[in-house]
Rosetta silent file (secondary structure, phi, psi, omega in degrees, C-alpha in Angstrom):
SEQUENCE: MTSQKAAAQTMTPELAMIPELADILLASAFSLTASSVLVALLFPLLQKTLRNSRPQQQSRLLMLYALLPWVVTFWVVFLLMNPELTGALHSAHCHGQLCGPHVPDVSSSSLTGAVLAGVVSALLLFALLLFNHQLRRGRQRLASVDLLSTAGNPSGNSSAAPDFRLIHSQLPLAWCAGLWRPRIYLSSALQQQLTPQQSAMVLLHEYCHLIRRDNLRKFLLHWASLLWLPKARKALQEQFALNCELQCDAYVTSQGYAPEELAALLQQLQPQTDMATQASGVRIQALLPEKQITTCSSADGWLLLVLLLCAQVALFSHWLHPLLDTLFL
SCORE:     score description
SCORE:     0.000 S_00000001
   1 L     0.000  -39.600 -179.458   40.185  121.991   54.256 S_00000001
   2 H   -66.590  -43.663  179.500   38.054  122.349   57.405 S_00000001
   3 H   -63.838  -35.162  178.408   35.694  119.561   56.355 S_00000001
   4 H   -66.491  -39.666  178.576   38.687  117.331   55.606 S_00000001
   5 H   -65.910  -39.645  179.604   40.105  117.950   59.077 S_00000001
   6 H   -64.765  -39.821  178.309   36.715  117.181   60.628 S_00000001
   7 H   -65.266  -38.543  179.856   36.511  113.962   58.640 S_00000001
   8 H   -65.012  -33.033 -178.749   40.026  113.044   59.701 S_00000001
   9 H   -69.734  -26.641 -179.884   39.105  113.554   63.347 S_00000001
  10 H   -82.682  -10.932  179.956   36.273  111.012   63.031 S_00000001
  11 L   -74.292  155.718  170.006   38.647  108.362   61.632 S_00000001
  12 L   -71.238  158.330 -179.886   40.236  105.688   63.743 S_00000001
  13 H   -55.602  -36.487 -179.280   43.978  106.196   64.347 S_00000001
  14 H   -66.153  -44.215  179.916   44.766  103.401   61.865 S_00000001
  15 H   -69.817  -33.646 -179.313   42.669  104.946   59.076 S_00000001
  16 H   -66.238  -22.724 -179.873   43.959  108.437   59.834 S_00000001
  17 H   -77.775  -20.388 -174.699   47.504  107.212   59.131 S_00000001
  18 H   -61.802  -50.162  177.826   46.685  106.122   55.562 S_00000001
  19 H   -60.155  -36.736  179.669   46.654  109.631   53.989 S_00000001
  20 H   -66.321  -42.013  177.339   49.857  110.503   55.836 S_00000001
  21 H   -64.839  -37.048  177.767   51.580  107.332   54.606 S_00000001
  22 H   -64.154  -40.870  177.537   50.366  108.075   51.082 S_00000001
  23 H   -64.175  -38.568  177.764   51.863  111.574   51.271 S_00000001
  24 H   -63.414  -41.396  178.401   55.146  110.084   52.491 S_00000001
  25 H   -63.036  -44.204  179.243   55.161  107.671   49.535 S_00000001
  26 H   -62.313  -47.668 -179.396   54.515  110.479   47.049 S_00000001
  27 H   -62.751  -41.029  179.722   57.204  112.710   48.545 S_00000001
  28 H   -64.395  -41.978 -179.271   59.679  109.820   48.674 S_00000001
  29 H   -63.042  -44.923  179.860   59.014  108.875   45.046 S_00000001
  30 H   -65.212  -46.411 -176.915   59.538  112.436   43.796 S_00000001
  31 H   -66.254  -45.809 -177.538   62.637  113.026   45.922 S_00000001
  32 H   -65.071  -41.582  179.645   64.278  109.657   45.194 S_00000001
  33 H   -65.966  -47.817 -178.853   63.678  109.902   41.445 S_00000001
  34 H   -63.291  -42.919 -179.356   64.904  113.491   41.158 S_00000001
  35 H   -67.345  -38.944  179.435   67.975  112.834   43.308 S_00000001
  36 H   -63.120  -43.373  178.662   68.843  109.630   41.415 S_00000001
  37 H   -64.616  -41.149 -178.117   68.704  111.423   38.058 S_00000001
  38 H   -64.937  -47.679 -178.787   70.781  114.309   39.412 S_00000001
  39 H   -68.351  -30.457  176.208   73.566  112.158   40.884 S_00000001
  40 H   -66.330  -41.354  178.821   73.625  110.054   37.700 S_00000001
  41 H   -66.173  -32.093 -178.359   74.117  113.179   35.583 S_00000001
  42 L   -92.192    2.363 -177.859   76.911  114.369   37.898 S_00000001
  43 H   -60.062  -39.728  176.268   78.625  110.970   38.099 S_00000001
  44 H   -56.682  -31.636  177.511   81.294  111.902   35.473 S_00000001
  45 H   -66.937  -41.425  176.461   82.314  114.742   37.796 S_00000001
  46 H   -63.519  -39.719  179.142   82.829  112.281   40.652 S_00000001
  47 H   -59.708  -38.350  178.580   84.869  110.053   38.341 S_00000001
  48 H   -65.705  -39.937 -179.050   87.225  112.953   37.615 S_00000001
  49 H   -69.614  -23.082 -176.702   87.745  113.650   41.324 S_00000001
  50 L  -102.362    5.850 -169.561   88.540  109.961   41.956 S_00000001
  51 L   -53.347  -43.985 -176.368   90.738  109.373   38.909 S_00000001
  52 L  -113.906   21.711  177.415   94.009  108.871   40.819 S_00000001
  53 L   -81.199  161.519  178.376   92.626  107.901   44.228 S_00000001
  54 L   -68.611  149.709 -178.677   93.394  104.568   45.840 S_00000001
  55 H   -55.841  -38.117  179.835   90.950  101.714   45.055 S_00000001
  56 H   -63.420  -42.295  177.981   89.851  101.489   48.695 S_00000001
  57 H   -66.000  -40.377 -178.939   88.960  105.187   48.749 S_00000001
  58 H   -64.203  -47.326 -177.417   87.185  104.924   45.411 S_00000001
  59 H   -64.002  -37.076  178.147   85.012  101.954   46.355 S_00000001
  60 H   -64.557  -45.147 -179.487   83.990  103.610   49.631 S_00000001
  61 H   -70.266  -36.255  177.938   82.992  106.841   47.902 S_00000001
  62 H   -63.002  -41.513  178.059   81.231  105.036   45.057 S_00000001
  63 H   -64.657  -45.615  179.178   79.066  103.131   47.532 S_00000001
  64 H   -64.320  -36.259  179.068   78.214  106.292   49.482 S_00000001
  65 H   -66.066  -38.904  177.582   77.477  108.123   46.233 S_00000001
  66 H   -66.103  -32.609  179.663   75.057  105.366   45.190 S_00000001
  67 H   -83.232   -9.277 -175.212   73.323  105.633   48.576 S_00000001
  68 H   -55.625  -46.930  179.499   73.156  109.439   48.391 S_00000001
  69 H   -58.827  -33.120  179.606   69.620  109.651   46.876 S_00000001
  70 H   -71.937  -38.250  176.833   68.286  107.437   49.670 S_00000001
  71 H   -67.240  -43.267  177.617   69.917  109.582   52.356 S_00000001
  72 H   -59.053  -46.273 -178.611   68.605  112.746   50.680 S_00000001
  73 H   -61.892  -40.644  178.825   65.104  111.271   50.494 S_00000001
  74 H   -58.794  -49.303 -176.680   65.144  110.324   54.172 S_00000001
  75 H   -71.039  -35.947  178.823   66.029  113.846   55.308 S_00000001
  76 H   -64.404  -46.862 -179.734   63.702  115.558   52.832 S_00000001
  77 H   -67.447  -37.857  177.775   60.711  113.464   53.907 S_00000001
  78 H   -60.260  -45.750  179.127   61.647  113.857   57.575 S_00000001
  79 H   -69.755  -33.609  179.435   61.679  117.656   57.235 S_00000001
  80 H   -65.764  -37.343 -179.428   58.527  117.591   55.110 S_00000001
  81 H   -88.789   -4.863  174.129   56.622  115.728   57.811 S_00000001
  82 L  -129.765   66.642 -171.230   58.150  117.911   60.549 S_00000001
  83 H   -62.955  -20.376  179.293   57.785  121.387   58.980 S_00000001
  84 H   -68.314  -13.852 -179.768   58.484  123.183   62.259 S_00000001
  85 H   -94.936   -6.682 -173.872   62.127  122.071   61.885 S_00000001
  86 L   -74.520  -27.748  179.093   62.662  123.448   58.376 S_00000001
  87 H    59.152 -123.658 -177.076   63.312  127.050   59.460 S_00000001
  88 H   -68.937  -14.290  179.156   64.493  129.129   56.489 S_00000001
  89 H   -77.430  -12.205 -178.593   63.885  126.172   54.164 S_00000001
  90 L   -68.400  131.635  176.409   60.118  126.527   54.623 S_00000001
  91 L   -93.009  109.261 -175.150   58.317  127.810   51.526 S_00000001
  92 L   -67.217  125.610  174.235   55.668  130.249   52.793 S_00000001
  93 L  -161.429  166.910 -174.131   52.205  129.625   51.327 S_00000001
  94 L  -124.960  147.662  167.465   48.623  129.394   52.539 S_00000001
  95 E  -121.123   93.919 -175.013   45.747  126.938   52.404 S_00000001
  96 L    66.035 -120.534  179.735   42.788  129.080   53.353 S_00000001
  97 L   -86.700   -6.812 -177.585   43.464  130.313   56.869 S_00000001
  98 E   -92.255  109.671 -177.140   46.434  127.981   57.313 S_00000001
  99 L  -121.455  -13.308 -178.687   49.633  129.868   56.447 S_00000001
 100 L   -81.264 -177.272  177.062   52.212  128.570   58.911 S_00000001
 101 L   -57.601  131.651 -178.031   54.399  125.469   58.596 S_00000001
 102 L  -152.173  158.863  179.970   52.192  122.446   57.905 S_00000001
 103 L   -80.167  142.054  177.626   52.337  118.885   56.646 S_00000001
 104 L   -58.905  146.940  178.426   51.260  118.270   53.014 S_00000001
 105 L  -132.576   70.696 -172.630   47.704  117.014   52.570 S_00000001
 106 L   -94.415  -52.444 -171.321   47.718  115.737   49.001 S_00000001
 107 L   -65.213  -30.750  179.549   46.371  112.184   48.945 S_00000001
 108 L   -87.898   -8.883 -178.256   43.210  113.009   50.930 S_00000001
 109 L  -109.599  -11.453 -174.947   42.532  116.192   48.926 S_00000001
 110 L  -137.357  126.575  177.115   43.238  114.988   45.382 S_00000001
 111 H   -64.487  -39.796  178.413   41.976  111.912   43.560 S_00000001
 112 H   -61.485  -43.341  178.309   44.999  112.071   41.247 S_00000001
 113 H   -63.023  -40.813  179.426   47.328  112.185   44.237 S_00000001
 114 H   -65.045  -41.974  179.076   45.577  109.228   45.857 S_00000001
 115 H   -64.941  -43.573  179.826   45.762  107.194   42.626 S_00000001
 116 H   -64.415  -37.755  176.189   49.442  108.035   42.129 S_00000001
 117 H   -62.662  -37.253  176.117   50.168  107.051   45.730 S_00000001
 118 H   -65.121  -39.931  177.908   48.487  103.721   44.992 S_00000001
 119 H   -63.815  -43.289  178.187   50.647  103.260   41.891 S_00000001
 120 H   -61.454  -40.519  178.338   53.789  104.024   43.912 S_00000001
 121 H   -62.538  -41.553  179.233   52.676  101.476   46.525 S_00000001
 122 H   -65.101  -41.291  178.380   52.169   98.849   43.814 S_00000001
 123 H   -65.134  -38.715  178.086   55.616   99.552   42.331 S_00000001
 124 H   -64.412  -42.261  177.807   57.185   99.320   45.784 S_00000001
 125 H   -63.287  -41.612  178.429   55.468   95.984   46.390 S_00000001
 126 H   -62.125  -41.978  179.256   56.663   94.727   42.996 S_00000001
 127 H   -63.551  -39.878  178.543   60.243   95.796   43.807 S_00000001
 128 H   -66.085  -40.357  177.823   60.106   93.964   47.144 S_00000001
 129 H   -65.539  -40.490  177.959   58.782   90.812   45.465 S_00000001
 130 H   -65.232  -40.447  177.287   61.509   91.034   42.818 S_00000001
 131 H   -59.286  -46.919  179.578   64.118   91.557   45.545 S_00000001
 132 H   -65.666  -37.213  178.771   62.882   88.455   47.372 S_00000001
 133 H   -63.665  -41.805  178.939   62.793   86.476   44.112 S_00000001
 134 H   -64.404  -39.634  178.266   66.429   87.313   43.388 S_00000001
 135 H   -63.957  -45.293 -179.440   67.458   86.233   46.878 S_00000001
 136 H   -64.886  -42.671 -179.987   65.589   82.927   46.577 S_00000001
 137 H   -64.504  -38.698  177.339   66.955   82.229   43.091 S_00000001
 138 H   -63.213  -41.822  178.171   70.481   82.974   44.309 S_00000001
 139 H   -64.516  -39.581  179.753   70.086   80.552   47.220 S_00000001
 140 H   -65.385  -42.105  178.534   68.752   77.847   44.879 S_00000001
 141 H   -63.684  -41.929 -179.369   71.659   78.273   42.472 S_00000001
 142 H   -65.012  -38.740  177.751   74.156   78.150   45.324 S_00000001
 143 H   -64.212  -38.669  178.576   72.536   74.979   46.668 S_00000001
 144 H   -65.215  -42.108  178.992   72.785   73.396   43.204 S_00000001
 145 H   -64.739  -38.940  178.571   76.469   74.294   42.919 S_00000001
 146 H   -61.321  -38.393  179.667   77.108   72.841   46.390 S_00000001
 147 H   -66.300  -29.874 -177.545   75.544   69.542   45.299 S_00000001
 148 L   -91.630   -0.471 -175.884   77.848   69.401   42.278 S_00000001
 149 E  -119.026  164.008  177.174   81.005   70.285   44.215 S_00000001
 150 E  -129.442  163.897  177.689   83.232   68.647   46.796 S_00000001
 151 E   -63.374  127.679 -176.710   85.538   69.955   49.478 S_00000001
 152 L   -86.514  151.617  175.617   88.729   71.053   47.748 S_00000001
 153 L  -116.585  124.380  178.660   92.271   70.186   48.740 S_00000001
 154 L   -57.865  136.021  179.913   95.032   72.722   48.022 S_00000001
 155 L   -78.759  148.647  176.323   97.501   71.298   45.537 S_00000001
 156 L    66.786 -145.824 -177.443  101.140   70.944   46.471 S_00000001
 157 L   -98.384   61.243 -177.718  102.440   72.627   49.611 S_00000001
 158 L  -119.547   48.943 -176.919   99.652   75.198   49.959 S_00000001
 159 L   -64.037  -20.974 -179.018   98.318   74.311   53.384 S_00000001
 160 L   -84.803   -3.369 -179.143   97.807   77.991   54.163 S_00000001
 161 L   -67.741  147.324 -179.062   95.362   78.408   51.254 S_00000001
 162 L   -68.188  160.225  177.790   91.750   79.177   52.253 S_00000001
 163 L   -64.960  147.198  178.591   89.015   76.535   52.169 S_00000001
 164 L  -153.594  166.911  176.139   87.224   76.118   48.866 S_00000001
 165 E  -108.100  134.143 -179.260   84.814   73.863   46.994 S_00000001
 166 E   -99.304  124.741  178.394   86.026   71.977   43.914 S_00000001
 167 E  -115.109  132.306 -176.732   83.584   71.693   41.015 S_00000001
 168 L   -80.646  111.749 -177.975   84.305   69.350   38.113 S_00000001
 169 L  -152.343  148.983  177.428   84.202   71.427   34.952 S_00000001
 170 L   -83.249   -5.131 -179.977   86.169   71.722   31.721 S_00000001
 171 L   -95.400  139.696  177.183   86.065   75.516   32.028 S_00000001
 172 L   -77.653  102.212 -173.581   88.766   77.403   33.982 S_00000001
 173 L  -130.390  144.600  171.247   86.664   79.025   36.693 S_00000001
 174 E  -151.983  127.591 -178.570   87.231   80.560   40.106 S_00000001
 175 E  -158.485  162.837  175.472   84.676   82.644   41.936 S_00000001
 176 E  -112.031  124.864 -175.458   83.216   83.607   45.294 S_00000001
 177 E  -125.416  149.143  178.806   79.455   83.029   45.588 S_00000001
 178 L   109.867  145.060 -179.885   76.877   83.841   48.245 S_00000001
 179 L   -96.027  -53.462 -173.373   75.709   86.966   50.052 S_00000001
 180 L   -88.252  -41.174  178.235   75.456   86.085   53.744 S_00000001
 181 L  -128.876   74.704 -174.971   77.808   83.070   53.932 S_00000001
 182 L   -66.443  151.773  177.592   79.950   83.263   50.798 S_00000001
 183 E  -131.230  158.560  178.890   82.076   80.352   49.637 S_00000001
 184 E  -101.461  134.859  179.068   84.975   79.979   47.222 S_00000001
 185 E  -123.736  140.090  179.868   84.631   77.691   44.202 S_00000001
 186 E  -136.032  133.954  179.424   87.392   76.447   41.917 S_00000001
 187 E   -82.885  152.173  179.837   86.980   74.290   38.814 S_00000001
 188 H   -63.884  -34.032  179.972   89.030   71.140   38.340 S_00000001
 189 H   -63.465  -41.892 -179.741   90.215   72.395   34.937 S_00000001
 190 H   -69.708  -40.823 -179.423   91.704   75.543   36.446 S_00000001
 191 H   -62.991  -36.235 -177.819   93.318   73.690   39.342 S_00000001
 192 H   -71.393  -30.729 -176.303   94.981   71.239   36.952 S_00000001
 193 H   -90.974   -5.808 -179.544   96.525   73.905   34.729 S_00000001
 194 L  -103.892  150.890  171.900   97.917   76.031   37.572 S_00000001
 195 L   -75.454  162.486  177.584  100.978   75.472   39.700 S_00000001
 196 H   -54.591  -39.140  179.605  100.472   75.217   43.474 S_00000001
 197 H   -66.522  -40.632  178.914  101.735   78.779   43.874 S_00000001
 198 H   -67.440  -39.798  176.864   99.354   80.073   41.214 S_00000001
 199 H   -60.707  -40.605  179.233   96.429   78.189   42.771 S_00000001
 200 H   -63.588  -39.142  178.762   97.242   79.779   46.113 S_00000001
 201 H   -65.396  -41.931  178.444   97.205   83.256   44.543 S_00000001
 202 H   -62.477  -44.595 -178.559   93.819   82.603   42.915 S_00000001
 203 H   -66.530  -39.042  177.677   92.362   81.304   46.177 S_00000001
 204 H   -65.121  -37.366  177.409   93.717   84.251   48.165 S_00000001
 205 H   -61.721  -46.559  179.862   92.194   86.650   45.643 S_00000001
 206 H   -69.595  -31.743  177.263   88.779   85.005   46.024 S_00000001
 207 H   -64.552  -34.950  176.303   89.233   84.858   49.802 S_00000001
 208 H   -62.377  -42.972  175.629   89.656   88.628   49.788 S_00000001
 209 H   -58.758  -38.247 -178.410   86.271   88.945   48.049 S_00000001
 210 H   -65.298  -51.106 -175.349   84.839   86.694   50.762 S_00000001
 211 H   -72.666  -23.953  177.738   86.139   88.614   53.776 S_00000001
 212 L   -85.889   -5.182 -177.820   85.279   91.976   52.194 S_00000001
 213 L    55.972   43.973 -176.410   81.696   90.824   51.487 S_00000001
 214 H   -64.495  -35.267  178.798   82.045   92.080   47.915 S_00000001
 215 H   -62.443  -43.171  179.188   79.030   90.108   46.674 S_00000001
 216 H   -66.119  -39.755  179.937   76.793   91.741   49.261 S_00000001
 217 H   -66.089  -40.454  177.520   78.229   95.176   48.492 S_00000001
 218 H   -66.726  -37.740  177.942   77.649   94.726   44.745 S_00000001
 219 H   -63.693  -43.076  177.631   74.099   93.542   45.418 S_00000001
 220 H   -64.449  -42.185  178.715   73.449   96.626   47.546 S_00000001
 221 H   -62.561  -39.580  179.302   74.970   98.873   44.881 S_00000001
 222 H   -58.746  -45.330 -177.660   72.758   97.260   42.226 S_00000001
 223 H   -80.234  -32.477  179.814   69.579   98.077   44.131 S_00000001
 224 H   -65.267  -30.192 -178.048   70.713  101.467   45.438 S_00000001
 225 L   -99.950   23.030 -174.143   71.247  102.684   41.859 S_00000001
 226 L   -59.087  -34.721 -176.184   67.982  101.225   40.548 S_00000001
 227 L   -97.345    8.437  177.852   66.606  104.623   39.433 S_00000001
 228 L   -70.222  160.074  170.441   69.843  105.887   37.876 S_00000001
 229 L   -64.860  139.571 -170.972   70.141  106.601   34.169 S_00000001
 230 H   -54.377  -45.136 -176.758   71.254  103.330   32.470 S_00000001
 231 H   -64.289  -44.902  179.597   74.612  104.537   31.123 S_00000001
 232 H   -67.181  -37.375  179.961   75.708  106.075   34.431 S_00000001
 233 H   -64.347  -42.581  178.074   74.487  103.043   36.363 S_00000001
 234 H   -63.286  -42.579  179.145   76.533  100.684   34.198 S_00000001
 235 H   -63.865  -39.719  178.121   79.628  102.876   34.607 S_00000001
 236 H   -60.738  -49.327 -176.963   79.124  102.963   38.394 S_00000001
 237 H   -66.440  -38.587  179.229   78.858   99.186   38.685 S_00000001
 238 H   -67.171  -41.559 -179.413   81.839   98.553   36.398 S_00000001
 239 H   -68.563  -38.286  178.262   84.059  100.999   38.271 S_00000001
 240 H   -65.036  -43.918  179.547   83.027   99.566   41.640 S_00000001
 241 H   -62.689  -40.774  178.944   83.705   95.997   40.443 S_00000001
 242 H   -62.860  -41.765  179.419   87.121   97.014   39.086 S_00000001
 243 H   -66.626  -33.102  174.387   88.080   98.606   42.405 S_00000001
 244 H   -62.983  -42.542  179.339   87.056   95.429   44.223 S_00000001
 245 H   -65.137  -41.907 -179.869   89.377   93.444   41.941 S_00000001
 246 H   -63.101  -39.468  179.801   92.252   95.890   42.453 S_00000001
 247 H   -67.682  -36.839  179.236   91.910   95.673   46.237 S_00000001
 248 H   -74.013  -31.254  171.986   91.938   91.877   46.147 S_00000001
 249 H   -62.820  -42.610  178.577   95.003   91.896   43.887 S_00000001
 250 H   -63.914  -34.280  177.995   96.702   94.119   46.468 S_00000001
 251 H   -63.970  -41.211  179.555   95.665   91.658   49.189 S_00000001
 252 H   -61.549  -46.038 -179.193   97.400   88.812   47.341 S_00000001
 253 H   -67.949  -26.586  178.107  100.654   90.763   47.049 S_00000001
 254 H   -72.254  -14.550  178.890  100.425   91.701   50.738 S_00000001
 255 L   -90.877   10.297  173.951  100.590   87.972   51.557 S_00000001
 256 L   105.470    1.263  179.113  104.126   87.718   50.174 S_00000001
 257 L   -91.009  140.441 -176.970  103.552   87.070   46.470 S_00000001
 258 L   -70.509  136.460  177.657  105.426   89.213   43.963 S_00000001
 259 H   -56.356  -35.994 -179.903  103.269   91.644   41.950 S_00000001
 260 H   -64.378  -35.008  178.446  105.045   90.526   38.763 S_00000001
 261 H   -67.585  -41.222  178.434  103.989   86.916   39.402 S_00000001
 262 H   -67.585  -38.661  177.570  100.359   87.910   39.848 S_00000001
 263 H   -62.560  -40.819  178.241  100.506   90.084   36.715 S_00000001
 264 H   -64.781  -37.694  178.276  101.885   87.129   34.741 S_00000001
 265 H   -65.222  -41.381  177.753   99.075   84.933   36.074 S_00000001
 266 H   -62.593  -41.184  177.945   96.459   87.478   34.991 S_00000001
 267 H   -64.820  -35.197  179.551   97.987   87.595   31.506 S_00000001
 268 H   -69.044  -39.297 -175.440   97.933   83.803   31.370 S_00000001
 269 H   -85.514  -19.425 -173.551   94.281   83.532   32.428 S_00000001
 270 L   -54.482  -46.236 -178.446   92.917   86.478   30.447 S_00000001
 271 L   -69.674  -17.869 -172.809   92.275   84.599   27.146 S_00000001
 272 L  -100.387  -17.128 -175.470   90.593   81.679   28.978 S_00000001
 273 L  -111.948 -179.763 -177.823   88.302   83.494   31.415 S_00000001
 274 L   -92.441   19.287  177.796   85.553   86.108   31.172 S_00000001
 275 L   -64.387  128.688  177.046   87.774   88.936   32.419 S_00000001
 276 L   -64.721  138.908 -175.985   87.094   92.059   30.377 S_00000001
 277 H   -58.465  -44.863 -178.263   90.189   93.052   28.404 S_00000001
 278 H   -65.219  -43.783 -179.079   90.142   96.655   29.605 S_00000001
 279 H   -64.807  -43.253 -179.953   89.606   95.696   33.256 S_00000001
 280 H   -66.909  -33.427  176.624   92.353   93.069   33.207 S_00000001
 281 H   -63.827  -40.346  177.549   94.688   95.577   31.542 S_00000001
 282 H   -64.938  -40.673 -179.863   94.099   98.056   34.363 S_00000001
 283 H   -64.653  -43.028  179.422   94.750   95.333   36.935 S_00000001
 284 H   -65.137  -42.440  179.828   98.001   94.283   35.263 S_00000001
 285 H   -62.189  -37.159 -179.579   99.168   97.888   34.979 S_00000001
 286 H   -67.658  -20.939 -178.253   98.484   98.460   38.677 S_00000001
 287 H   -91.110  -19.207 -177.650  100.785   95.539   39.525 S_00000001
 288 L   -89.081  120.419 -175.050  103.763   96.612   37.399 S_00000001
 289 H   -57.516  -38.764 -175.896  106.014   99.092   39.289 S_00000001
 290 H   -73.017  -12.835 -178.129  107.151  100.947   36.166 S_00000001
 291 H  -113.672    3.270 -178.386  103.529  101.609   35.127 S_00000001
 292 L   -70.041  144.974 -179.888  101.992  102.470   38.472 S_00000001
 293 L  -100.723  137.563  178.216  100.279  105.851   38.815 S_00000001
 294 L   -66.129  126.857 -178.825  100.894  108.056   41.826 S_00000001
 295 L   -84.028  156.066  178.918   97.763  108.108   43.959 S_00000001
 296 L  -133.256  176.468 -176.371   96.302  111.270   45.439 S_00000001
 297 L   -70.014  153.342  176.366   93.754  112.219   48.067 S_00000001
 298 L  -100.563   22.773 -176.997   90.025  111.692   47.596 S_00000001
 299 H   -59.621  -36.983  179.417   89.187  114.933   49.443 S_00000001
 300 H   -63.771  -36.796  177.861   87.551  116.414   46.332 S_00000001
 301 H   -65.529  -42.536  177.069   85.238  113.420   46.126 S_00000001
 302 H   -63.830  -40.055  178.985   84.199  113.799   49.768 S_00000001
 303 H   -62.748  -43.335  178.254   83.620  117.518   49.237 S_00000001
 304 H   -62.033  -40.606 -179.953   81.398  116.813   46.223 S_00000001
 305 H   -62.129  -46.738 -179.189   79.443  114.247   48.236 S_00000001
 306 H   -66.097  -42.943  179.974   78.801  116.660   51.122 S_00000001
 307 H   -62.852  -42.261  179.082   77.892  119.543   48.810 S_00000001
 308 H   -65.290  -39.647  178.504   75.423  117.402   46.870 S_00000001
 309 H   -61.992  -51.843 -177.564   73.832  116.144   50.079 S_00000001
 310 H   -64.853  -43.086 -177.524   73.364  119.609   51.572 S_00000001
 311 H   -65.244  -42.342 -178.588   72.252  121.215   48.299 S_00000001
 312 H   -69.898  -41.564  178.384   69.664  118.549   47.516 S_00000001
 313 H   -61.694  -43.658  179.668   68.206  118.478   51.022 S_00000001
 314 H   -65.495  -46.224 -176.970   67.898  122.278   51.011 S_00000001
 315 H   -66.183  -49.763 -176.884   66.467  122.462   47.480 S_00000001
 316 H   -69.459  -36.003  178.636   63.989  119.609   47.774 S_00000001
 317 H   -64.122  -31.900 -178.636   62.883  120.609   51.279 S_00000001
 318 H   -79.571  -39.466 -170.157   62.058  124.089   49.975 S_00000001
 319 H  -103.896  -15.821 -174.019   60.317  123.160   46.720 S_00000001
 320 H   -66.850  -43.567  179.738   58.805  119.698   47.211 S_00000001
 321 H   -61.456  -51.730  176.553   55.796  120.822   49.271 S_00000001
 322 H   -60.692  -33.485  179.356   54.791  123.614   46.808 S_00000001
 323 H   -65.819  -44.074  177.975   55.406  121.222   43.909 S_00000001
 324 H   -62.039  -41.653  177.951   53.056  118.610   45.353 S_00000001
 325 H   -62.811  -42.408 -178.225   50.421  121.292   45.949 S_00000001
 326 H   -65.585  -39.142 -176.153   50.795  122.613   42.381 S_00000001
 327 H   -76.219  -34.004 -168.782   50.517  119.181   40.790 S_00000001
 328 H  -118.841  -15.282 -176.607   47.655  117.759   42.803 S_00000001
 329 L  -109.749    0.000    0.000   45.682  120.561   44.514 S_00000001
């Protein structure tokens, strides 16, 4: 340990930062993976607490729950690299004469630790390249759709309908595309088979997705839950998407359209579009007064979120340093 410190003192400041960054990568990888698996396993518990909550409350908590492992990892690594702040969370152990709070020294003391830190760095670089590739591919697809579409004109007396792009297609389609500057697209086939009032409801629904930035939120949720268990991750994304649809249905009815009319439109479009039968059934049920479920508070969900945050930060802050030492030193 003494020789390592002496060697570190002879390094330039830039080189001296490399082992510290490697330790941060190792700690982040362990913390993020463990927290992601834990929140995925406990996701059914969150679903129970949110069962009768309002869609707006559910979507907010689902997003925060997906971000929880990243928040936990930030605080765990921060405390790990600032051990004087851990207090009772510090796990007392010694490295030779060094027994007080200290920063982990894994990557410069263990070849295995250094190699694993390199692997984590390579995986992080790959994830960033994949992230950039998805953004570029999305922009290219959006540019292609723009070339194939024209500025749409609301049919009938729907001057208050939001702006949209009309794409000539035999398929009944309506969607909101784009992350930073989303646009609404409507196919000519769908516009022709709908009445002006129905077209206005469809456009208002997609406009709600636009102003709520739902595409960006779904994209963030997709990447935030990257390390979740597959089954829980799929359930998270489906529930979040359903709550986005429910909120946009509520937006349409808030603009003066009767819930029964929107429910009838959903029933009409269900066989022709890619709406999942179960999801569309939930949306229709939420619009019918006689089938609506009384909503309740999401306080239990918030309590679970806070408890998981505090428990994981305390647990990982106490055990991560000894775990790294045990595995690599």
